[in-house]
Phi, psi and omega in degrees: 000145180265143180286130176280141179292139174277177185303313182295317179296318180298312181299316179297318181293317181293333177295336179272353183231066188296339181272356179265141179257140179270132176252100183294332179294323182257351188053060184219168173239147184228150171206144174252132179246135177240137183235174182295324183199182182297320182299317178294318179297316181293320177299317177300314180299322179296316179296318177297317181301321179296318177294317182297317181294318179298322180276353186052045179215112193248136181282160164267128183207164175215157181224129170229113182049260185256011185241134177235122176256129181235134172239133178239127173203155182255114187293337179251027175264131180065196181287321186240014184085163179165187183288132179228174177298333177299322179292317180296316179298316180292319178300320178297318177294321178298315179301322181292340180282344184286000000 
């Protein structure tokens, strides 16, 4: 099982990811990315997928034309899943891809 972030850890981590929104109901973070067109959006998703696979930590996401919605939460964190350092690390890598 992966350790779920406590309140202080969560607040500190979210301060480093100002464009991500916290979803308290799911204990997850979300962000929408918009690109010039589908090709750019798909290329971005491909780059994220390579990082996610290497980390063995996969996002929940959707793509419609030039928009990519990403949700990060760790399904085996805590009793019911929640935000973990794995989510923060992947979000940080995603940010670096922009």
